[in-house]
N, C-alpha and C positions, 0 to 999 in steps of 0.2 A: 351419885358421887363416884369419882374415879377411885379404884382400889389398887393396892399393890399387886394383888393377884392378876388383875386385868393387865397391868403393865408387864408383869413377868410373862404372861402368856403371849402378849403381843411382841415382846422382845424376842422370845423364842421363834415366833412365826417370821418376824422380819429377818432373822439370821438364817433360818433354814429354808424359807420360801416354800414350806410344805406343811400342811395341817397335821398330817400323820406323824411326821418327825418331830414337830413342835409339841404335839400331845405326848409323845413318848418321853421327850426331855423333861416335860413338866409333870409326868406321871399322872396324867388324867386321860379321860376318853376324848376322842376327837370332837364329838358333839358338844361336850362341856367346854372345851377350849374355844370352839367356834362361837358358841353362845356368848361367852364372856367378851370375846373380841368384837362381836356385833354390838353388845351393850356398851363397850368402850367407845365405839364409833358414834353411837347414838348420843352418848353423854357429851362427847366433844363436838358433835355436829359436823363431822367430816367422814368421807370415805377413806378407810385405811388401806384396803387392798382391793385389787381387781382379780377376778378369777379368769384364767385363760386355759380352758380345758382342764388338764390334770395339774396345772401349775398355777401359781399366783404371782402377782406383781404388786409391790408396795407402791402406793401412790406418792406423789411429791409431798403431800401433806403428811402421809403416813411415814415417810422417811424422816421428816423433821420430828415427828412425835416419837418415832422409834429411837432417835438419837437422844431426845430429852428423857425418854423412859429409861434408857441405859444409864444415863447420868444419875437419875433419881435412885435407881436400884443400887448403883454403886455407893451412893451416899448412905442408903439404908444399911448396906453391909458394913460400911465404915462405922456407922453408929453402933451397930452390934459389936464390932471389934473393940470399939472404945469402951463399951460396957464390960467386955471380957477382961480388959486390962485391970479393972478394979477388983476382979475376982482372984487375982494372983497370976503369977507367971505360968504360961503354958497350961491353961485350964480351958475347959469347954472343948469345942470342936475345932479342928484345923485340917483343912483340905490340902493335902500335899501331893503334887504331881512328881513323878520320877520317870526318867528315860529308861528304856529296856536294857541298856548296856550298863546300868548301875543297879537297878532294882533287885535282881535276884541275888546279887553279891553283897549288898550292903543293908538292904531293908530288914532282914531278920534281926541283925544286930541293933539297928535303930529302934525297932519295936521293943526289943528287950530292954534297952536302956531307957526308953521313954516310960515303960511300965515301972521300972525301978525308981526313976527319979521324978517323974511327973505323972503319977497315977490318975490324976484328974483330967488329963488330956485325952480327948477322943480324936485320935489321928486317923483321918480318912484318906485312903491311898487311891491314886489314879495313875496308872502306868500307860504311857503312850509316847509318841515321838515328840521331838523338841518343838516343831512348828505348832502342833496342836496344844502343847502345854503352854507356850507363850501366849497364844491366842486366848486360851481359857483363863490364864492368869490376868491378862489385861482386862478381859471382860468381867472378871470377878467370880468366875465359876471355881477358881482355885485360889487359895490364900498364898501359897508358896510353891516353888518347884525346885527339885534337885536335878541339875542338868550340867552339861558341859558349857563352859564360858569361852568367849564372851557372848553376850546376847545383844543384838543390835535393836534395841527397843528403848526409846527414851523414857517411857512410862515405868520402866522396871529398874529396880535397884538390886545389886548383887553383892554377894559375899563369897570370896574364894575360900574353899575348904582344904583341898589338897591337890597335888599334882599326881597324875597317873601316867607313868611312862608306857610307851608301846614296845612290845617285843615282837620278833618275827617268828611265826609259827610255821614249821616245815615238817614234812614227814621224817620220822626218826632216822631212817636209813640214809637220808640225804644230809644229815647234820654235819658229818665230817667234811663233806664237799663244801658246804656253806662256810665252814670255819676257815677255809683257805680262799675265800672270795671277798671282793670289795662289796660290802653289803648294799650300798645304795645303787651301784651299777647292777648288781645281781637282781635286785627287786624289780627293776625295770624290764628285765628279761623274762620274768616269770608270769604265770597267770595269777593275778591277784584276785582272791575270792573276797567278795564284799557283801555287806548287808544291802537290802533293797533300797531304792530311792526313798528319801525322807529321813533316814537315820543319820544323825550327825556323825556317827562313827565312820560311815561311808565317806562323807565329805572330808573328814579329817585325813583319812587314808589317801584319798585322791590328791588332796592338797599337798601332803608330804611327798608323795611319789611323783608329783607333777605329771600325772597321767591324764592325757586328753584324747588318746586314740580310741576309736570306736570299739576295737577288740576288747580292751579292758572294760569299757563301759557296758559292753554286752555280756560280760562274764556273769557268772552266777550271782543273782541278787537274792540272797536268802533272807528269811524272816527272823532268823535267830542265829546267835553265835554257835549254838550246839550243832546246827546243820553245817555251818562252815567248818567247824573243827573236825567233823566226821569226813568231810570232803578232803581236808588237809591230810588226815590220817590215811586216807585211801590213795594219796598221791596225786590228787587232781588240781593242786595249786597250793598257794601259800596265803597267809593273811597277816595283817598287823593286829595283834591282840593286846588290849589294855592289861596291865599287870594285875589290876583289881580282879579281873575275870579268870586269871590263870589257874588257880587251884581248882575251881569248879569245872572248868571246861577242858583241861588238858589231861589226856591219857598218856602218861609218860612212857608207856610201852610202844606207843604208835606215833607220838608227836614230840618233837624237840622244839625248845624255845631258844632263840638266838638273841642275845642282847647287843645293842649298839655299843661300840667301844667308847664313844664320846658323842656329846650333843644328841642324846637320844630324843626322838620326837615324843611329845607327851600332850596330854589334854589336862585342863584344869577343871575339876569338878567343883561346882559351887551351888549356892542357894540363891534363889531369886524371888522377889516379891514386888508388889506395886509401890511406887514411891509415895502414894497418897495414903497407904495403909497406916493405921494407928497402932499396929501390932509389931512394930519393928523390934521392940525388946524381946518379944516372943521368938521372932525369927532369928535374932542374934543368939538367943539361948539355945535354940534348936541347932543352929549352925555350929556353935561351940561344942554341943554334945556330939554331933557327927564328927567334928574334927578330932575329938578325944578318943574316938573309937580306933582300935587297932585294926587295920585292914587284915583280911584273911592271910594267915601265914602262907607265904609262897613256897613252902617246902615241897608240895606236890607238883608245883610248876616251876621249880627253880631253873632259871635260864642256863643254857650251856655257855661256857666261856667262849669268847670269840678272840 
């Protein structure tokens, strides 16, 4: 008889195309995973994979079975979600993904409020970039994700939570000079320090600044805002910093924040979940809880007047 365990193992193998990676994702040994997949193939009477040296290829029959296995596993998750709904609002486990440019600044307050208002909720956190979060959300590995909107994925429903405006971070000694400049023109003349490829914050900055030249794209691609702010403080460039991050990331002795006089660029932070999920009331409650939080007081990173 085909088991859910076998389907989970084969689903992981079909996605990773690697027995070792699939075994790690399923938290089992590689021989155990291989044995279960062989048993699945025997039960169904088809060859699921072909070994090609150190890699594997999923057969045509295996691809169809993998697609059906994914659908079955998603239905099982939805069945579990439906059962949770009858245990009360925001109870049981909820796997929440968060992008790195939000997690450090909002997550501590979220966890505190969840503990105060929904003590029966086991909130499991996954921090990674937007592309991976959306993929895992659609696949069913996550229940919801906190990220920047919009999301171009028809299988996902979203709820806007708050707008987060961008500020220009410059070295403190340059602040007075910036105050007498046309900001949008000046930004295009400076070295813009950005997060590495894959971060939505990088894409948003490039889109706003209309930067397409290779010099800007070859500029520092940092893994964290902390690294970027240290570079700004040392005078190696400027960056666009979300206001949400200002208090934690800005050293007011070394970095000045310049606000746009009007039509400030901003991102919208929101919550996303699968349209087919039966836990929409949970996600709406979580979204409302996040909306009710006061974002960190910007006193330590109060922008300079322009």
